[in-house]
C-alpha positions, -999 to 999 in steps of 0.1 A, spaced: 515 82 48 532 68 75 507 82 102 482 68 82 501 37 74 502 33 117 470 41 120 460 13 95 477 -13 109 472 -6 149 429 -13 131 438 -43 120 455 -59 152 426 -47 169 401 -61 143 412 -92 132 417 -117 166 442 -137 138 468 -112 140 496 -121 156 525 -87 156 522 -60 134 551 -70 112 529 -97 99 499 -70 88 527 -50 73 540 -79 47 514 -111 49 479 -93 49 468 -76 10 444 -50 26 472 -34 38 487 -36 6 455 -27 -13 455 9 5 490 14 5 481 11 -37 449 29 -36 465 59 -16 494 65 -50 474 54 -77 446 78 -62 470 106 -53 480 104 -94 444 104 -100 439 140 -86 466 155 -103 449 144 -130 477 126 -143 453 88 -150 471 65 -169 496 63 -145 470 60 -123 450 33 -134 485 8 -143 490 17 -105 460 4 -100 463 -24 -121 497 -37 -107 480 -35 -71 446 -62 -83 475 -85 -100 495 -80 -64 467 -82 -38 433 -94 -57 418 -63 -49 407 -35 -74 399 -5 -68 391 24 -92 417 52 -82 392 77 -82 374 59 -52 376 78 -13 386 59 11 384 71 46 410 64 72 413 31 93 393 14 65 402 -28 67 397 -50 40 398 -83 57 410 -116 33 401 -95 0 400 -114 -23 377 -104 -57 376 -71 -39 354 -43 -64 359 -13 -51 341 13 -85 352 53 -92 326 71 -77 323 46 -46 329 65 -9 337 50 21 345 66 54 366 59 89 373 29 102 350 4 80 354 -29 72 355 -48 41 356 -84 33 361 -116 3 342 -108 -22 330 -75 -18 313 -55 -50 302 -16 -46 293 -13 -85 272 9 -100 243 0 -122 243 37 -147 263 46 -178 267 76 -170 300 94 -171 301 120 -146 270 112 -124 274 92 -88 278 54 -99 286 37 -73 277 40 -27 286 58 0 291 42 31 291 62 64 315 54 94 322 23 109 294 6 78 304 -39 85 302 -52 45 305 -89 51 322 -118 25 299 -121 -9 280 -86 -2 266 -64 -30 265 -28 -29 250 -11 -63 240 26 -66 246 58 -64 227 58 -24 243 55 10 251 35 37 244 52 66 268 52 100 275 18 117 256 -3 95 256 -36 85 253 -53 52 250 -90 57 273 -120 43 258 -123 3 234 -95 7 224 -78 -22 214 -37 -14 194 -16 -45 187 15 -16 195 31 7 202 18 41 199 39 73 225 47 97 230 12 125 207 -7 106 214 -49 97 203 -54 64 205 -88 49 193 -114 18 186 -106 -14 180 -86 -24 183 -72 8 157 -60 38 165 -40 68 164 -58 102 141 -49 126 152 -18 146 144 -33 187 166 -66 178 191 -46 160 202 -24 194 195 -65 209 226 -77 184 245 -39 194 245 -45 227 258 -84 226 286 -67 198 298 -39 222 305 -74 245 320 -97 222 337 -65 209 335 -72 171 304 -87 146 326 -98 117 311 -103 87 283 -78 94 261 -107 111 255 -129 142 243 -158 150 205 -150 160 201 -132 122 179 -141 107 169 -127 69 129 -107 73 118 -130 49 124 -163 63 115 -156 96 82 -146 84 79 -177 68 85 -192 97 61 -174 116 37 -195 93 47 -226 98 46 -224 134 15 -209 128 2 -239 104 18 -266 133 -3 -249 163 -33 -249 142 -29 -284 134 -22 -299 164 -55 -280 179 -77 -287 159 -65 -327 167 -70 -323 196 -105 -313 190 -111 -347 176 -105 -365 197 -125 -347 224 -156 -341 195 -147 -386 188 -145 -391 227 -183 -374 237 -198 -400 204 -198 -373 178 -183 -392 150 -175 -367 120 -190 -366 88 -174 -398 63 -171 -378 38 -142 -357 54 -110 -368 42 -88 -375 66 -54 -353 71 -24 -350 37 -1 -355 58 15 -320 62 54 -320 72 64 -285 91 101 -299 95 103 -306 57 91 -271 44 114 -255 69 145 -276 59 142 -247 30 134 -221 38 165 -225 66 
């Protein structure tokens, strides 16, 4: 137990630039406290002591704001940053070196007991603040879930999922982000500055195309008028489409 605690403290120091000392992490980080309580609760749960396990989990939730069912399986060096509002369900499994931010829910969509209702996170997964991962599927090793994403289907290893419902971003761009993330050390909250929702990206592309089409038509009309060709009076003028206002809506 003390070996895993030392690993937890070291992983927090490594991933959180706000952590100034090991003592500060041990005494002031609710994510560390929640994991300590969970190990006690999980041990009791595995031995069939279900009520004591649930009571320990209940005390942990009151003290830390993090709710972890004692039946959940959590690996080594898991970092729950800030942690307020995190909910981890009974059949959830979290791999080694995962990072989970505040407001995350690892929940289920089934009401049947004895089934795998909650997600499995592979090794090194980052789940951004407010994200909801719902269902008994797997999020692959090294995947990233963007802040406030709602994930309802499996995410491949190394992929990045954003949006509601979540969509997997382009793998070529993911590779470039991974390279940049290695340079800066760690990608907090599962996002980077240039990461766009694929739907918003497509809409921006359509807007750019519409603007370029309007520009070319305007140039064509001016050249026709300069050559002495007049447009039919029945042709109505442009409606003054403002792409910037729609672009702001997409953003």
